[in-house]
KEPALUM-922293 format. One line per 5 residues: number of its first residue (from 0); for each residue x, y, z of C-alpha. Coordinates in Angstrom, 2 decimals, decimal comma. Example, Ala and Ser with C-alpha at 12.3 -4.5 7.8 and 13.67 -1.06 7.14 Angstrom:
0) 12,30:-4,50:7,80 ~ 13,67:-1,06:7,14
***
This chain:
0) 32,31:-49,17:-0,14 ~ 32,88:-44,66:-0,40 ~ 29,93:-44,41:-2,92 ~ 27,65:-47,04:-0,16 ~ 28,71:-44,63:2,64
5) 28,08:-41,75:1,41 ~ 24,36:-42,88:-0,22 ~ 23,70:-43,58:3,79 ~ 24,67:-39,97:4,61 ~ 22,78:-38,53:2,15
10) 19,59:-40,69:3,28 ~ 20,00:-39,94:7,11 ~ 20,46:-36,33:6,39 ~ 16,94:-36,50:4,18 ~ 15,21:-38,66:6,44
15) 15,95:-36,04:9,17 ~ 14,85:-33,32:6,50 ~ 11,48:-34,68:5,86 ~ 11,05:-35,80:9,57 ~ 11,15:-31,93:10,34
20) 9,22:-31,16:7,22 ~ 6,20:-33,83:8,56 ~ 6,07:-31,63:11,99 ~ 6,03:-28,73:10,66 ~ 3,28:-29,49:8,93
25) 1,33:-31,11:11,10 ~ 1,72:-28,65:13,78 ~ 2,21:-25,10:12,16 ~ 0,08:-25,34:9,12 ~ -3,67:-26,22:10,21
30) -2,92:-23,09:12,50 ~ -1,16:-20,89:9,39 ~ -4,58:-21,78:7,47 ~ -6,98:-20,48:10,33 ~ -5,05:-17,17:10,42
35) -5,07:-16,68:6,77 ~ -8,74:-17,51:6,59 ~ -9,37:-14,89:9,72 ~ -7,79:-12,40:7,88 ~ -9,56:-12,87:4,36
40) -12,72:-12,75:6,23 ~ -11,86:-9,54:7,49 ~ -10,97:-8,60:3,94 ~ -14,33:-9,52:3,01 ~ -15,87:-7,58:5,67
45) -14,15:-4,20:4,79 ~ -14,39:-4,35:1,30 ~ -18,14:-5,34:1,60 ~ -18,50:-2,42:3,54 ~ -16,58:-0,15:1,45
50) -18,52:-0,88:-1,85 ~ -22,00:-0,44:0,50 ~ -20,89:2,88:1,14 ~ -19,94:3,77:-2,88 ~ -22,94:2,49:-3,76
55) -25,07:4,69:-1,26 ~ -23,27:7,82:-1,77 ~ -23,61:7,15:-6,17 ~ -27,13:6,41:-4,96 ~ -27,53:9,11:-2,80
60) -26,19:11,41:-5,58 ~ -28,11:9,96:-8,60 ~ -31,22:10,37:-6,42 ~ -30,26:14,11:-5,95 ~ -29,69:14,91:-9,12
65) -26,30:15,85:-8,67 ~ -24,68:13,35:-11,24 ~ -25,72:13,97:-14,84 ~ -25,41:11,26:-17,90 ~ -21,89:12,80:-19,21
70) -20,38:11,99:-15,64 ~ -20,11:15,28:-14,69 ~ -20,96:16,78:-10,74 ~ -23,11:20,07:-10,57
***
C-alpha cells in the first residue's frame, strides 16, 4: 500500500512538472526562436560587411601593387 501511495505522489509530481514544461514550450520557445533568428541575421550582416570591407581593401592593395606575390608589403 505504501508503494502505491508513493507512486501516486510521484505521478502527480511528474504530471505537474510535465504541464509546466509544456506550458513553457508553448509560450516561450517561439519567442526564443525569433530572438535567436534575429541575432543570427544581425551577425550575418556584420560578417558580410566585414568580409566585403576586407575584400575591397585587399583588391585595392593588389591593384596598387602594394602586395607582392611573396606576401610582403612595400
